[in-house]
C-alpha positions, 0 to 999 in steps of 0.5 A: 180828180174831185171834190166830195160832200159826204157821197156826192161828187160836187165838182171835176177837175179834169187834166190831159198829162203830157208827158211832165205837163199837165194841162187842166181842160175843164173844171165843174163846180155842180150848180148847188155848190158855186159860189162857195170857193170850191172850185178855187180848193179844187185847183189847189190842190190839184196844182199841189198834186200834180207838182208833187208827181213831178210836173213841170209844166200846169197850164189852163186850156180855156177860151177868153170868152167868159170874164168869170172864169179867167178871173178864176184861174187868175184868182190861183195864180194863172197868167 
């Protein structure tokens, strides 16, 4: 899933599908676009889209070494 401004891709989320379960493997936002809430919006839209497609579980595949990343995921209701 990508976020665009006009024709420019400014963020992307990578998901791995495993049946009705999805792992959010990675999310990236272009440097000039960071700090504008784009990652939150992209994650929320990803969750909404996956839920509508029959997903029974969505989880984040990330390490615990970055407090900023953990805060981002917790902010959109991941535990």
